[in-house]
LUMZADREN-389676 format. One record per residue (C-alpha): y, x, z; residue in three letters. Coordinates in steps of 0.2 Angstrom, whole numbers, padded with zeros to 4 digits, always signed. Example, Ala and Ser with C-alpha at 12.3 -4.5 7.8 and 13.67 -1.06 7.14 Angstrom:
<recs>
-0022+0062+0039Ala/-0005+0068+0036Ser/
</recs>
This chain:
<recs>
+0763+0395+1026Unk/+0772+0395+1040Unk/+0773+0377+1042Unk/+0754+0376+1040Unk/+0754+0387+1055Unk/+0765+0375+1063Unk/+0754+0360+1059Unk/+0739+0365+1066Unk/+0748+0369+1084Unk/+0753+0353+1084Unk/+0738+0346+1079Unk/+0729+0356+1093Unk/+0742+0346+1107Unk/+0741+0330+1102Unk/+0722+0328+1095Unk/+0713+0334+1110Unk/+0708+0316+1119Unk/+0708+0305+1101Unk/+0692+0318+1094Unk/+0682+0319+1110Unk/+0684+0298+1109Unk/+0678+0299+1089Unk/+0663+0315+1095Unk/+0657+0306+1111Unk/+0664+0288+1110Unk/+0651+0280+1123Unk/+0653+0296+1136Unk/+0667+0304+1134Unk/+0676+0298+1149Unk/+0660+0302+1161Unk/+0660+0322+1153Unk/+0680+0326+1156Unk/+0690+0337+1157Unk/+0673+0349+1152Unk/+0674+0341+1135Unk/+0686+0353+1130Unk/+0691+0358+1112Unk/+0690+0374+1113Unk/+0699+0378+1097Unk/+0707+0367+1080Unk/+0709+0375+1064Unk/+0717+0364+1048Unk/+0714+0370+1032Unk/+0729+0376+1021Unk/+0728+0363+1008Unk/+0726+0348+1022Unk/+0737+0336+1014Unk/+0724+0338+0998Unk/+0706+0339+1007Unk/+0710+0333+1026Unk/+0699+0344+1031Unk/+0697+0349+1051Unk/+0687+0362+1061Unk/+0686+0360+1080Unk/+0674+0369+1094Unk/+0670+0360+1108Unk/+0654+0358+1120Unk/+0648+0374+1111Unk/+0646+0365+1096Unk/+0655+0368+1077Unk/+0662+0352+1071Unk/+0668+0346+1055Unk/+0680+0333+1047Unk/+0687+0331+1027Unk/+0696+0312+1032Unk/+0709+0318+1045Unk/+0700+0318+1059Unk/+0691+0301+1057Unk/+0674+0307+1056Unk/+0665+0322+1063Unk/+0651+0333+1056Unk/+0641+0345+1066Unk/+0637+0362+1058Unk/+0624+0372+1062Unk/+0618+0383+1047Unk/+0616+0400+1048Unk/+0620+0397+1067Unk/+0608+0405+1080Unk/+0617+0397+1094Unk/+0614+0413+1107Unk/+0630+0409+1115Unk/+0642+0395+1111Unk/+0654+0397+1100Unk/+0672+0398+1108Unk/+0684+0402+1094Unk/+0686+0396+1074Unk/+0702+0402+1062Unk/+0703+0397+1045Unk/+0709+0409+1032Unk/+0728+0404+1027Unk/+0727+0412+1009Unk/+0708+0402+1005Unk/+0705+0389+1015Unk/+0687+0390+1009Unk/+0684+0405+1022Unk/+0682+0405+1040Unk/+0679+0415+1055Unk/+0669+0412+1069Unk/+0667+0420+1086Unk/+0654+0418+1100Unk/+0651+0424+1117Unk/+0631+0430+1111Unk/+0633+0431+1093Unk/+0647+0442+1088Unk/+0656+0437+1073Unk/+0649+0424+1061Unk/+0658+0420+1044Unk/+0658+0407+1030Unk/+0664+0407+1009Unk/+0659+0388+1007Unk/+0671+0379+1018Unk/+0660+0381+1035Unk/+0646+0373+1026Unk/+0636+0390+1030Unk/+0637+0404+1040Unk/+0632+0423+1042Unk/+0634+0437+1056Unk/+0644+0449+1052Unk/+0644+0462+1068Unk/+0645+0479+1056Unk/+0651+0492+1069Unk/+0654+0478+1083Unk/+0648+0488+1100Unk/+0651+0471+1112Unk/+0646+0454+1104Unk/+0655+0444+1115Unk/+0669+0441+1105Unk/+0687+0433+1112Unk/+0698+0429+1100Unk/+0702+0433+1083Unk/+0715+0432+1068Unk/+0717+0431+1051Unk/+0729+0440+1040Unk/+0740+0431+1033Unk/+0741+0442+1017Unk/+0723+0444+1016Unk/+0707+0433+1021Unk/+0699+0451+1020Unk/+0711+0456+1035Unk/+0705+0450+1052Unk/+0707+0457+1070Unk/+0693+0451+1083Unk/+0698+0457+1103Unk/+0681+0457+1114Unk/+0676+0458+1130Unk/+0676+0479+1131Unk/+0695+0477+1130Unk/+0692+0486+1113Unk/+0702+0477+1098Unk/+0691+0476+1081Unk/+0698+0476+1062Unk/+0691+0475+1046Unk/+0699+0475+1029Unk/+0684+0471+1020Unk/+0678+0455+1024Unk/+0667+0458+1040Unk/+0657+0469+1031Unk/+0661+0483+1044Unk/+0672+0484+1059Unk/+0682+0500+1067Unk/+0690+0500+1086Unk/+0709+0500+1081Unk/+0715+0498+1102Unk/+0703+0501+1118Unk/+0713+0495+1132Unk/+0710+0491+1155Unk/+0719+0475+1152Unk/+0709+0465+1138Unk/+0720+0455+1123Unk/+0724+0438+1127Unk/+0735+0434+1113Unk/+0736+0439+1093Unk/+0752+0435+1082Unk/+0757+0441+1061Unk/+0774+0438+1060Unk/+0777+0424+1050Unk/+0787+0433+1034Unk/+0781+0452+1036Unk/+0763+0450+1037Unk/+0759+0468+1038Unk/+0771+0467+1057Unk/+0760+0460+1072Unk/+0760+0460+1091Unk/+0747+0458+1105Unk/+0748+0456+1121Unk/+0734+0457+1137Unk/+0730+0450+1155Unk/+0740+0466+1163Unk/+0755+0461+1155Unk/+0758+0474+1141Unk/+0763+0473+1123Unk/+0759+0481+1109Unk/+0764+0480+1088Unk/+0757+0485+1072Unk/+0766+0486+1057Unk/+0749+0493+1048Unk/+0741+0475+1049Unk/+0731+0478+1063Unk/+0726+0496+1059Unk/+0737+0508+1070Unk/+0745+0504+1086Unk/+0760+0508+1096Unk/+0759+0502+1115Unk/+0775+0495+1122Unk/+0780+0500+1142Unk/+0776+0487+1153Unk/+0790+0475+1160Unk/+0779+0461+1167Unk/+0771+0466+1182Unk/+0756+0464+1177Unk/+0754+0447+1174Unk/+0744+0438+1159Unk/+0749+0435+1143Unk/+0743+0420+1138Unk/+0751+0416+1121Unk/+0764+0425+1109Unk/+0773+0421+1092Unk/+0783+0429+1079Unk/+0798+0420+1074Unk/+0806+0421+1056Unk/+0821+0431+1062Unk/+0807+0445+1070Unk/+0812+0436+1089Unk/+0796+0437+1099Unk/+0794+0423+1113Unk/+0781+0429+1124Unk/+0773+0414+1135Unk/+0766+0423+1154Unk/+0755+0413+1169Unk/+0768+0417+1181Unk/+0786+0421+1174Unk/+0789+0407+1161Unk/+0793+0412+1143Unk/+0800+0429+1139Unk/+0810+0432+1125Unk/+0812+0448+1112Unk/+0826+0454+1098Unk/+0820+0473+1098Unk/+0802+0474+1098Unk/+0799+0471+1115Unk/+0810+0483+1121Unk/+0821+0473+1130Unk/+0815+0455+1139Unk/+0826+0438+1142Unk/+0818+0426+1153Unk/+0822+0407+1146Unk/+0815+0396+1157Unk/+0829+0383+1159Unk/+0823+0367+1159Unk/+0806+0373+1161Unk/+0800+0365+1175Unk/+0779+0375+1175Unk/+0779+0394+1173Unk/+0760+0393+1168Unk/+0764+0396+1150Unk/+0747+0389+1138Unk/+0754+0390+1121Unk/+0769+0393+1110Unk/+0773+0387+1091Unk/+0789+0389+1084Unk/+0796+0376+1070Unk/+0793+0381+1049Unk/+0814+0378+1048Unk/+0814+0389+1065Unk/+0831+0398+1054Unk/+0840+0382+1050Unk/+0833+0369+1066Unk/+0832+0384+1079Unk/+0817+0372+1087Unk/+0802+0379+1099Unk/+0789+0372+1107Unk/+0778+0376+1121Unk/+0764+0369+1132Unk/+0760+0374+1152Unk/+0748+0374+1160Unk/+0753+0356+1173Unk/+0767+0350+1166Unk/+0764+0348+1147Unk/+0775+0352+1133Unk/+0795+0354+1135Unk/+0808+0357+1117Unk/+0818+0366+1115Unk/+0831+0366+1098Unk/+0842+0382+1103Unk/+0831+0395+1100Unk/+0825+0396+1120Unk/+0840+0393+1128Unk/+0835+0379+1134Unk/+0820+0366+1137Unk/+0819+0348+1136Unk/+0801+0339+1143Unk/+0792+0330+1131Unk/+0780+0319+1138Unk/+0778+0304+1136Unk/+0761+0297+1133Unk/+0753+0312+1139Unk/+0740+0310+1154Unk/+0730+0322+1167Unk/+0714+0321+1174Unk/+0711+0323+1193Unk/+0694+0334+1190Unk/+0706+0348+1182Unk/+0712+0353+1197Unk/+0694+0354+1209Unk/+0687+0372+1210Unk/+0671+0366+1201Unk/+0686+0367+1184Unk/+0701+0374+1189Unk/+0707+0371+1171Unk/+0723+0369+1161Unk/+0728+0351+1159Unk/+0736+0353+1143Unk/+0731+0369+1131Unk/
</recs>
């Protein structure tokens, strides 16, 4: 299960440009960098079905041959607001959830062929982020623009607000070894911890000075890796009570994503991507990092005021 998650994020780092060329072979260059893939979800049974989903330019696309060909999915989608996030259940490959800024949340139970809205109990239909429990495809968390975190335990039949904070949730991650545990972070540097699959939360005092928590990664030994936009990567081994900066070798502290190796307990490997400098790899649980950027390219448009978007996500 953890290996699936690792492969999913590696795929995200590696195929963005390739995917765009496949989808828009004639004009991909003309649209960079705003032909950005917002999210990618890989089937937990990818080795058998070769199925991948992406959201790009507000469209949901599916490939069933490992990204060689793509098909746009529209059945059941109102498209009042462009989709921005897709998540696939690691327990049931046929179950997916899709978030949008106007239509709320859609659910598919036929591997993305058709979708239906599941918004009962949600006050703000501008949904920014989703997380499906590795324990059950019926347990889902959704972060909304109204700074509320919504929870369902019946596959979206109804939702309840379980957390309401001024900062708004910007990152979520479930534990790979204890699926009832998960962590959340907001855009003011606050951390939150749940031991009930997201139904109940405890706040952890802010130690990060109001910066944005961009990403969270839960290691198998219960270590938390916290990616921020200013202080780089922080590490905690005591559920967020103490934080240690681990940036030796990282040249860009504006962190976009962190992933943990599925063999972390044996190989101690963690990977991170940053806004401007690409990918970094650690093989000693984050103590030191080495830049790994061979083959990565940048587009000057990303730095212009009109876009101001990350070079690497």
